[in-house]
C-alpha positions in Angstrom: -33.5 -49.2 35.7 -33.6 -45.9 37.0 -34.3 -44.3 40.7 -37.9 -42.7 39.3 -38.9 -46.2 38.0 -37.7 -48.1 41.1 -40.4 -46.0 43.1 -43.1 -45.3 40.6 -46.5 -47.1 40.0 -46.5 -45.9 36.2 -46.7 -49.3 34.3 -47.8 -52.6 33.5 -49.4 -54.8 36.9 -50.1 -57.7 37.2 -53.7 -58.5 39.4 -52.8 -61.8 41.3 -56.6 -62.6 41.8 -57.5 -62.6 38.1 -54.2 -62.2 36.2 -55.2 -59.4 34.5 -52.7 -56.8 33.8 -53.5 -52.9 34.8 -51.5 -49.9 33.2 -50.9 -47.4 35.8 -49.9 -43.6 34.1 -49.9 -39.9 35.2 -53.5 -38.2 34.3 -53.1 -34.4 35.1 -50.7 -34.7 37.8 -53.0 -37.8 39.6 -52.6 -41.7 39.1 -55.0 -42.9 37.1 -55.1 -47.3 35.9 -57.0 -48.9 33.2 -57.5 -52.4 32.3 -54.9 -53.1 29.1 -55.2 -57.3 29.0 -57.3 -60.0 30.7 -56.4 -64.0 31.0 -60.0 -64.8 30.9 -61.7 -64.1 27.6 -64.7 -64.2 29.4 -63.9 -60.8 30.6 -62.6 -59.0 27.3 -65.0 -56.5 27.8 -63.5 -55.0 30.7 -60.0 -54.1 28.5 -60.0 -50.7 28.6 -62.1 -50.1 31.4 -60.5 -47.1 34.1 -60.6 -48.6 37.4 -58.3 -45.6 38.9 -59.3 -42.3 38.0 -57.5 -39.3 39.7 -55.9 -41.2 42.7 -54.3 -37.9 44.9 -50.3 -38.6 46.1 -50.9 -38.1 50.1 -47.7 -39.1 50.9 -44.0 -40.8 49.9 -44.9 -43.5 46.8 -48.5 -43.3 48.3 -52.1 -42.6 46.5 -55.7 -42.0 47.7 -58.8 -42.6 45.7 -61.5 -45.1 44.7 -60.9 -48.3 43.3 -63.0 -49.9 40.7 -63.8 -53.8 40.5 -65.3 -54.0 37.4 -66.4 -57.9 38.1 -68.4 -56.8 41.0 -69.2 -53.2 39.1 -68.3 -51.6 42.6 -66.1 -48.4 43.5 -64.0 -48.8 46.9 -61.9 -46.2 48.6 -59.0 -47.0 48.8 -55.1 -46.2 48.9 -52.4 -47.5 46.4 -49.0 -47.6 47.7 -45.5 -49.2 46.3 -43.6 -51.8 48.7 -40.8 -52.0 46.2 -39.8 -51.5 42.7 -41.4 -54.5 41.2 -44.6 -54.5 44.7 -47.6 -52.8 44.4 -50.3 -52.8 47.8 -53.8 -51.8 46.8 -56.0 -51.5 50.1 -59.6 -51.1 49.7 -62.7 -50.4 51.6 -66.3 -50.8 51.1 -67.1 -49.4 54.7 -64.3 -48.7 57.7 -64.2 -52.2 58.9 -64.4 -53.8 56.0 -61.1 -53.7 54.3 -58.9 -56.2 52.0 -55.4 -55.6 50.6 -54.0 -57.3 47.6 -50.4 -57.1 46.2 -50.0 -56.8 42.9 -46.3 -57.4 40.9 -45.0 -55.4 38.0 -45.5 -57.2 34.3 -42.3 -58.2 32.4 
């Protein structure tokens, strides 16, 4: 893998809480992500849903923007950060003191 790929969020990632696969891609110089595969057939209607639309890079391997939880139908203010070539951390907050983290792995 190239050095760029090692620090880039672009590609397909697996969300551990649902088993869904999310593709991260460049959208006008910002970071976007959409659901490309779901583990639970009951969630098939979410394939193609954009869950991150235009997160802006705010630091080295860090992006900030709104994160959509399609199951809850709500958007949260969040941060996406690389924690290694195959580890991605999403940190989202409903309000300043009600936050949670989720660690995703790069799909093989």
